[in-house]
C-alpha positions in Angstrom: -16.2 -32.5 0.7 -14.7 -29.1 1.6 -12.6 -29.3 -1.5 -15.6 -29.8 -3.8 -17.4 -26.8 -2.2 -14.3 -24.7 -2.7 -14.1 -25.7 -6.4 -17.8 -25.0 -6.8 -17.6 -21.6 -5.1 -14.6 -20.8 -7.3 -16.5 -21.7 -10.5 -19.5 -19.5 -9.4 -17.2 -16.6 -8.8 -15.6 -17.1 -12.3 -19.0 -17.3 -14.0 -20.2 -14.2 -12.2 -17.2 -12.4 -13.5 -17.7 -13.7 -17.0 -21.4 -12.7 -17.1 -20.5 -9.2 -15.7 -17.8 -8.7 -18.4 -20.3 -9.7 -21.1 -22.8 -7.1 -19.9 -20.3 -4.3 -20.5 -19.6 -5.3 -24.2 -19.5 -2.4 -26.6 -22.3 -2.2 -29.2 -22.5 0.0 -32.4 -25.9 1.7 -33.2 -26.7 3.1 -36.6 -29.3 5.8 -37.0 -30.0 9.5 -36.8 -28.1 11.6 -34.3 -29.9 14.6 -33.0 -30.9 16.7 -30.0 -33.6 15.5 -27.7 -34.8 19.1 -27.2 -34.4 20.8 -30.4 -34.7 17.9 -32.9 -37.2 15.6 -31.1 -39.0 18.1 -28.8 -38.8 15.4 -26.0 -36.7 17.2 -23.4 -36.5 20.5 -21.5 -32.7 20.8 -22.1 -30.4 19.9 -25.1 -29.2 16.4 -24.8 -27.5 14.4 -27.7 -29.3 11.2 -28.7 -29.3 8.6 -31.4 -32.6 7.1 -32.8 -32.4 3.8 -34.2 -34.9 1.5 -35.8 -35.6 -1.8 -33.8 -38.3 -4.0 -34.8 -40.1 -1.4 -37.0 -40.1 1.0 -34.0 -37.9 4.1 -33.4 -35.9 3.6 -30.2 -34.0 6.7 -28.7 -30.7 6.2 -26.8 -29.5 9.1 -24.8 -25.8 9.8 -24.7 -24.6 9.1 -21.1 -23.3 12.3 -19.5 -20.3 10.5 -18.1 -19.1 9.8 -21.7 -15.9 11.7 -22.5 -17.4 13.0 -25.8 -20.8 13.8 -24.4 -20.9 17.4 -25.7 -18.2 17.1 -28.5 -20.5 16.9 -31.4 -23.7 18.5 -30.0 -23.3 21.8 -31.8 -23.1 20.0 -35.1 -26.5 18.1 -34.6 -28.5 20.4 -32.4 -30.4 22.2 -35.1 -29.9 19.6 -37.9 -29.9 15.9 -37.4 -27.3 13.7 -39.1 -27.1 10.0 -40.0 -24.3 8.2 -38.3 -23.2 5.5 -35.9 -22.4 5.5 -32.2 -20.3 2.8 -30.4 -20.5 2.4 -26.6 -21.9 0.4 -23.7 -25.8 0.3 -23.4 -27.7 0.8 -20.1 -31.2 1.6 -19.0 -32.4 3.9 -16.2 -35.9 5.2 -15.3 -37.3 3.7 -18.5 -34.8 5.5 -20.9 -32.0 3.9 -22.8 -28.5 5.3 -22.6 -25.2 4.7 -24.4 -21.9 5.5 -22.9 -20.2 6.7 -26.0 -16.7 5.7 -27.0 -17.0 6.7 -30.7 -19.2 8.8 -33.0 -19.0 8.7 -36.7 -21.2 10.6 -39.2 -22.1 9.2 -42.6 
């Protein structure tokens, strides 16, 4: 009986690990990259975002400040939005969606 419980516990740990890894999968978003303050008038300070269309609705993803390229392209899009794609891991905090950016490409 102890062996059965040990095997069950081991499988549960493996399952939790697999589910945790899946939550961290990268996703590519395609849309308009712009500034939340200057382009969208939605923030008090400049913050790079990408707006994508999901179910006929515009959804804004804020670039996560911990991303290595958080400010890299901001100057380019601050006053003029550009079409492009952003790859990274998605999260949500305080009702806002964030993307921890690993790659940015402009069309």
